[in-house]
N, C-alpha and C positions, 0 to 999 in steps of 0.2 A: 390666273390658276386655273378658270374656267377653260382657257384657249389650250394649255398644257394639258389639261385632261382630256379634251376633246382629241388632240392631237394623239396622245396615247391610245386611246380607244380606236382612233381611224387606222393605227399602224396595227394594234391587234386585228381589226376586222380584215385585215388585206395580210395578215402573215400567210405561209404557206406550210404545208406539213412536214415541218423539220424533225430531227431524231426525237427533241424534247416533248413534240405532240405525239409521235408515234409510243412514247413511252407512258405518256398520260391515257392515251387509248388504250393501251393493252391492259394497264392496271384498272382501269373503270370497266372495261369489258370483262375482265377476269371476276370482278365484284358482281357484276350482272350475271353472269356464268352461275356463279354461287347461288344466286336468288333463285334462278328456274331451277335448277338442281334440287333446291330445297323444297320446292312446291312439288314437284313430281316426285320426289322420295317419299314425302309425305304419303301423297297419294297411294302411291304402290306399296308403302309398308303397311297404312291401315288397312287395305283390303286383305293381305295377307294375315295380319294379327286377326282380325276378325273370323278370318276363314279356320284358323289354328285355334281358336277360342281362348287365345291369351287376352283379347280386348272382346267388348261387345259394341253393338251398336252404337249406343250410347254413349260409352267410354270414346270411340272413334269420332263421334261428333263432337265432345269436347276438345279432343285431340286436333282436330281441325279447326275449331273454334278459336282457342288459346292462341294458335298460331297467328291467324288474322288479328287479335286482339293485340299480339305483341307488336305486329307489323305496324297496326296504327298508334301504340303508344310510341314507337320508334322512328316512325315517319313525321309525327309532329315534332317531339325531341330534336332531329336533325334539322328540321326547317328552323326552327327558333335558333339553335346554337349556329347554325351556317350563315344565318343574315347577322346576326349580331356578334358571333366569336369569330367567325371565319370559316371557310370551307374545309380547310385540313382539320381542324378539330372535330368537326362534324363526322369526319372520316377515320378517326383515330381509333375509337373504342368499339365501334361496331362488328368489326371482324373478329375480336377478341371475345366479345360475348357469343356471338355466333359459333365461332369456331370451338370454344371452349366447353359449352352446354350442349354442342351435338356432340362432340367426343364423349362427354361424360354420359349423355344419353343412351351411348351403345353399351352402357354396363347397368341400364336401368332393372331393379329388380322385380318392378313391376309396371301396370300401365301408368298409376298416377305418378310417379316418379317420371316417366318418361313424358307425361304432358306437364308436368313442372318444366322439364329440360327444355320441352319445345316452346313454352312460352318465352323463357329467358334467351334462347336463342334467337327467337323471331324478333325481339325487342331490338337486338344488335343488328338484325339482317333489315329491319324494317326502315333504317336510315340509307340503305343503298341504293335502290331505285331512286330516291330524293337527291341524294347528293351525285351519284354517279351519272344520271342524265344531266342535271343541271350544271355540273361542273364540266362537262365534256361541251357542252352548250357553249358556255363562257370561254374555253381554248378554242376551239374550231373557227378556222375561216368561215366568214361570212357567206361566201359563194358555194360553200359545200358543208355547212353547218348542219343540214336536215340530214343530207347522205352521212357524214360522219357519226351522228348521234343514232340514226337507225339503223348503221352498219354495227354500232354496239348492240344494239338489241337483236339484229342478227347471231352475232356470236352467242350473246346470252340463251337465245331461244334455239339454239343447237341442243342446249341441255335437256331439252324436252325429249325427243327420240333417243339420245344418250343415255340418258337415266332412265327411261322406261326400259329400255333394252339391258342396261344393267342390272334393274329390277327382275327381268326375265331370266336372266342369265345366272346371277350371283344369289339371289334370295331362295330359289327351291334348292340351291346345294350348298350353301354357306350360311343360311338364315340371314335375316334383316341387320343385325347388329354390325357387320362388317361395312356395310354402307354408312352408318352414322361414323365408324372410326375414319375411313377415308374421306367424308366431307369435313369433317373436323380438321383433320391434317392439312387438306388442301387450304381450309381458310385461314390458319396460321402461317402457312407457308407465303401466302398472297398478303398477309399484314405485314411479315418482315419486308417484301418486297417493294411495297409502299408507303415505307415510313418516310423517304424524303420526298414524296410529291410535293410541288409547287403549290402555293397559295394562287388562288384565282385573282389575275391582274385586274379585272373588272371590280372584283370587291374591293381589293386594295384602292383602288381609283376611286370608287364610290365613298370610301372612308378616309380619304386624303393621303393615302400612303403612297404617293406618285414615285416616288424614288425607288422604292421597292417595287411599284409596279412595272417601271422602266426596265430593271434588271432584268426581271423574268421575260419581259417583253422580247429583249435584245437576245436573250436565250432562244424564242422562239424563233425570231428571225434569222439566227445563225448566219450573220455576214449576209444576209441576203439583200438586193439592192432595195434603197427607199423608193416608194411609190411616187411616179412623177405628179406633178400638180394637176396636169388635165386628166388624169386617172382618177385623181382625188375628187376633181371636180364632178364625175360620173358617180358621186356616192349613191349608195342605194338609199332607197326611201325609208323614213324614220318611222316606226311604229309607236306610238305614245298610248300605252296600257290604260285602260279605264278599269281599276281595281274590281269594282262590284261585278261588271259584265264579265272581266276574265276570270273572277272566283267562279261564278256560276258555271261559264262554260266547262271550266279545268274540272269543278266538282262532277258535273254529269257524264262529261266525254270520260273520264278516268273512271269514275265508279261504274258506267254501263260496261266499259271495256274488261275492267276486273272482275265485274260480278258474273257477267256472261262467260267470259274465258274461264274463270277459277272454278264455277260451278259445274262446268260443262267437263274440264278435264279432271278434276279432282273426282269427281262421281263417276267418269265413264266405268273403271270396273266394277263398282258396287251394281250399277245400273246392268251391265251385261251380266253380272253374276244373279240379278233378279230376272233375267229372261233365260236363265238357265245355262250359262257357258261356262265352264271351267275356270277356276282363278287363273291359272298359268295360261289358259286361252285368252282370258280376256285382257291380261298383261300383253300379250302377243297382240292382240286388235289395237290396243291403247298404243303400241309402238309404231305401229304401222300408221295410226291416225295421226301420231305426232309429229311423223315426217311432214306433214304440214306446216309444222312451225317455223322451220328454217326456211322453206319455201315462200310463205307468208311473209316472213320478215325481209325475205331478199325482194321480194314485190315492192314491200314499202319502202326500203331502201333504194331501189331503181326508179320510183315515181316521186318521191317525196321532194326533190328538189326540181324535177322536170315539170309536172302538171301542178305543182301545188299542195298545200295542206288539206285545205276542205275539200278537194276535188277527188284526195284519195281517202278521207276520213269518212264522209257521208255517203259515198255508194258501200263502201265496206260495212258501215252499220246496217244498209239496207240489204247487202246479201246474207250477213248474218241472221236478220228476220227470216230470210228465204230459206236458207239453208236448214235454220234451226227447226222450222216447222217441218221440212222434209225429212229430218232426222228423226223426228216423234213419230213416223208412221213406217220407219224401216223394220222389217219382221225377218230379214235373212242377216247372214254374217257378211255378206259382199256388199250389201246395201248400206251396213253399219260401216264398213270400212270406208266406202267410195263417200259417202255424204258426210261421214265423221271427217275425213281429209280435207274435203273443201270446206267445211265449216271451221276446222282449225287454222287452215289458211287465212280465211278473214279475220279469225280472232288474232292473229298474228301480224297481218298488215296493220291491225289497230294498235297493237302493243308497240310495233316499230315506230308509229306514226304519232299516236295521241300521246302515249306515255313516254317514249323517248325523246321526241322532237317538240311536239306543239304546245304541250303544257307549260314546261321552261320557257319558252318564247312568248307566253301571254303575259308574264310580268316583268316587271322593271327589276334591274339587278340588286336594289336594296331591299325587294320583296319576294324575288324570286325563288329563294329555298322555303320561305314561309308560305308562299303561294302554293308550290309543288307539295310540300309538306302536307298542309292542308287537305289538298286535293287527294292526294295518295291516301293520307290518314283516313277520310271520311268514305273512301273507297273500300279501305281495310276495315273500318268499323261495320258498314253496310254486310261485307262477307262474312262477318264473325254472326251473323243472324242467318245466314243461308245454309248451313248444315243442318240447323233444326229445320229451315222450312224443307230442304230437301227428304229429311228423315221424314217428316209428317206427311209429305206427298207419298213417300215411298210405301208408308204405312197405311195410309187411309184413302190415297188415289192412285190414280194410275200415272205411270213415269213420264206420259205426253205433256202434263201440266207444266214440267220443269221446261220444257222446249217451248212451248207456247209462252212461258213468262220469259224466256230469253228473248224472244222474237219482239215481244213488247216493249223490252226496254231498249232494246237496240233502236227501234224505230222511233222512240222517244229522244234519244240522244241525237240521232241522225237530224231531225227537225232541230234541237237546240243549237248544235255545232253550224248547221245552215243559215239559221235565221238570226243569231247573235254572235257567232264566231268570227274573229276578224283572220284575215289572210296575212300570213305573217312569212311567207316563203322570201328569202334573201331579203330581210328587211331589218334596218338599225333597231333594236331594243333598248328603249332609254334606261 
């Protein structure tokens, strides 16, 4: 039985990119694209609601916080459901919750109801990153695993400039509600398209369902030639995860990435308003800076399988610290855009490598969704408190402290990944 399971996993490691894999990649990328849209839509809408008087600074803070709280709950639920009940089940409910409550939020009569809809939709969306990244990691060929996972992040993070551009063009003319309608409909359509997504063969093998796994692997192979014995003899090295160390590295790396990136991108419009820049202009500035998202994700995609996970992640955290401090002292619009662009590039190199690739590789198959879910969930829980901290900084202190905080967190994460993080480039994960 053990030999049969090993043979199936070896075949899965050496599959190529067949039509079934492309379908899985497209469906996963679409869900992650929605996750990115949600984050930036919330940022753009919150600043407009504040400017129009429909909301207050405190209600905006609650609006952003409950989103992260919902993501925390969704991440944990997805982790346990995905490991114990299967990857497909973890993938079935989230888009219904997200799409349905986002659509309902378009008709919110007041900010309190919109906050409730935001919380419920975020619970559904919280599982998207956990299930998407981990599931793609389990289907991708081992030699290009990092590139495919990072490529999904690249597609997702195109949502940053696209969403900010749509906010800039649509909200001033048609209001913010139409954004919620569009995203809600997109989510329901995507849910319909991915109802027949297959179960992960690695999960099936780990739970003794080898016949079902073999049937899916055959579809992934799509009549391609079986690997020759001499090629199998050159099997990649095996990484045997240590759960305690893996969990520490995952929590620190993901938390630092998400705290720094979400704090910066979510509050850029508000920070620019504090500097006296008109809200329409601030959204325009944010759009230009957010062009760094697909650029950074593309850099991560190109490098992650070539030079290794740690050699991309650690320098990127250090550059976040450097550009974070430089941004704090910019006083001109040009300086804000240029430094903000490079800072955004670094954030999204990390999103593409840490969140989309590295975290899932730190854990064995039987614990992968729970490990990823706990790391992402704790990161989201930290970000629940961030809007309150940012509000306090904006009320009592200089906005400069926000970027000093970002730099300090990034340096701590760089040290943890460098000293404790294993290199998982093209290694078999048990």
